[in-house]
N, C-alpha and C positions, 0 to 999 in steps of 0.2 A: 130210561130215565133220559139217561145220553144220548138217546137218539134225540128226544124235547130239544133239548136245551142246542143238538148242534140244526137241527131243525128252525128254533128258535131266530140259531146265529144266522141260518140264512134273510131269515122273516128281516132281522136289524139290517142286512148289509143291505137287501133292497130301501128301506123304508129310508136310509140315510138319504143316499139324495134324490126319492122322491120328494122327501120334505123339501133338501136345496132347490125343487126346480118349482114346485108351489109356491114358498116363499121369492122364490124370481120372478118367477110370472106372475104372481100375487102385485106387488111393486108394480110390474112393469105395467101390466092392466090400470092399477090404482092411482099412481100419481099421474097428478093434470094439475098445468099449470091454474088455471083457474079452473078447478074445484072449488068450493066454499069448507069442504066436509074437511076434518082433520082424519082423515085417510088417504086426502089427495093430499097430505104436506109429506115431498119425501123425507125429512128430516124424520118421523115416525118412522118410514119402513127402514131408516137404516139402522136406527135404535132395533126394530124390529130382528130384522138381519143379522145384527153383533149380537143377540143375546142367542139367537137360536142355533145359528147357522156353528157351532161352536158343540150344541148339542149332537146337533148332528151327526156331525164327524166323531163326536164321544162315542154314539149310538152305533155309529160303524163299526169304530174299534173296539166295543163290546160284542160287537156279531162277529165280525174277524176270531178273535178269540174264542168265543166260543165255537165255533165253528172246526177251527184248529184240535178241540179240544181239551181247552182250557180249564173247561171248569169239567169237568171229568169228574166222577165220585172212587174213580177208577185210577190211579196212579202207577 
């Protein structure tokens, strides 16, 4: 079980930066001054990034502790 926890820790460590990357690329791709849809509005993207950026950072911290073995059942 501890091996699975450490393996998932590596996955979470990699998932955090990927989420941040896809958030920023989604914002760059969808923000358009001449766009008429809500998704083209930069204010919406600032809100989305402000909400999900701390979640992605927390995911990386959680993964770091899982890799270090802080959640292992044997201490």
